[in-house]
C-alpha positions in Angstrom: -61.1 -113.0 -107.0 -64.6 -111.8 -107.1 -63.7 -108.3 -105.8 -65.2 -105.1 -107.2 -64.1 -101.5 -107.0 -66.5 -99.3 -105.0 -64.6 -96.0 -105.1 -61.3 -94.6 -106.6 -59.5 -91.3 -106.0 -56.2 -90.4 -107.8 -53.8 -87.5 -108.0 -50.6 -86.6 -109.8 -47.9 -84.5 -108.3 -44.5 -83.2 -109.5 -42.9 -83.1 -106.1 -42.6 -85.9 -103.6 -41.2 -84.0 -100.5 -44.5 -82.2 -99.6 -46.4 -85.5 -100.0 -44.2 -87.7 -97.7 -43.0 -87.8 -94.1 -40.1 -89.0 -92.0 -36.7 -90.1 -93.4 -38.5 -90.7 -96.7 -39.3 -86.9 -96.9 -35.7 -86.1 -96.1 -34.6 -88.4 -98.9 -36.8 -86.6 -101.4 -35.3 -83.2 -100.3 -31.8 -84.6 -101.3 -33.1 -86.6 -104.3 -36.2 -85.0 -105.8 -38.6 -87.3 -107.7 -39.6 -86.8 -111.3 -43.3 -87.7 -110.8 -45.7 -89.0 -108.2 -49.0 -90.6 -108.9 -51.2 -91.7 -105.9 -54.4 -93.6 -105.8 -56.8 -94.7 -103.1 -59.3 -97.4 -104.0 -61.9 -99.1 -102.0 -62.8 -102.6 -102.9 -65.5 -105.1 -101.8 -64.1 -108.6 -101.2 -67.4 -110.2 -102.3 -68.3 -111.3 -98.7 -69.5 -108.0 -97.3 -66.1 -106.7 -96.3 -64.4 -103.6 -97.7 -60.7 -102.8 -98.0 -59.0 -99.5 -98.7 -55.9 -99.8 -100.8 -53.4 -97.0 -101.2 -51.0 -97.1 -104.2 -48.2 -94.7 -105.0 -46.0 -94.7 -108.1 -42.8 -92.7 -107.5 -40.6 -92.0 -110.6 -37.0 -91.1 -109.8 -34.4 -89.6 -112.2 -32.2 -92.6 -111.9 -32.8 -96.3 -111.3 -30.1 -96.2 -108.5 -32.1 -93.5 -106.7 -35.3 -95.6 -107.0 -33.4 -98.6 -105.5 -32.1 -96.5 -102.6 -35.6 -95.2 -102.0 -36.9 -98.8 -101.9 -34.3 -99.8 -99.4 -35.3 -96.9 -97.2 -39.1 -97.0 -97.5 -39.2 -100.8 -96.9 -37.7 -100.3 -93.4 -40.3 -99.9 -90.6 -40.4 -96.5 -89.0 -38.7 -94.6 -91.8 -41.8 -92.8 -93.2 -43.7 -93.2 -96.5 -45.6 -91.3 -99.2 -48.8 -89.8 -97.9 -52.1 -91.2 -98.9 -54.0 -89.2 -101.5 -56.9 -87.2 -100.1 -58.3 -87.8 -96.7 -58.1 -91.1 -94.9 -61.6 -92.6 -95.2 -63.5 -92.8 -91.9 -62.9 -96.3 -90.4 -59.7 -96.9 -92.3 -56.7 -98.0 -90.1 -53.6 -97.7 -92.2 -50.8 -99.0 -89.9 -48.1 -100.1 -92.4 -48.7 -103.8 -91.5 -50.2 -104.7 -94.8 -47.6 -103.2 -97.1 -45.7 -104.2 -100.3 -43.4 -102.5 -102.8 -42.0 -103.2 -106.2 -39.1 -101.7 -108.1 -39.4 -101.3 -111.9 -36.3 -99.5 -113.1 -36.8 -95.8 -112.2 -40.3 -96.4 -110.7 -41.0 -97.5 -107.2 -44.6 -98.8 -106.6 -45.7 -98.7 -102.9 -49.0 -100.2 -101.7 -50.7 -100.4 -98.4 -54.1 -101.8 -97.4 -56.4 -101.4 -94.4 -59.8 -102.7 -93.4 -62.6 -100.2 -94.3 -65.7 -102.1 -93.3 -66.6 -105.5 -91.9 -63.7 -107.9 -91.0 -61.5 -108.6 -94.0 -59.1 -111.5 -93.4 -55.4 -110.9 -93.1 -55.1 -113.0 -96.3 -57.4 -110.6 -98.1 -55.4 -107.5 -96.9 -52.1 -109.1 -98.0 -53.5 -110.1 -101.3 -54.8 -106.6 -101.9 -51.2 -105.1 -101.7 -49.7 -108.0 -103.6 -52.1 -107.2 -106.5 -51.8 -103.4 -106.2 -48.0 -103.3 -106.6 -48.5 -104.9 -110.0 -50.8 -102.2 -111.3 -49.2 -100.2 -114.1 -48.6 -96.5 -113.5 -51.5 -94.3 -114.5 
């Protein structure tokens, strides 16, 4: 793809409720997660544009709970897992460039946003499609 990583921030948590919002947070209050890993990475697309990509790996106690979480989190307006750290200046995470993947008890959630320049919609979509395939840290 010709992309390169410019910056990476990551954090591991044992509780998901405090690091989420909306209906997703209420879900975690009833169904606590086992583990939460979050990462925010900034990449250069090779043409002078930068993209921020947020990835979260949510491990649930049961595969059925991870599946229920995926159904909820994939609906617009139901909330999400919070980004790790502070949103970089200029980032505009809107939920528009979003993808998720279920792997047994682990739900991987990714979102991308332009960070600099004018990345194409295709680049933003590709970023999340690639990010949901990252293995958990």
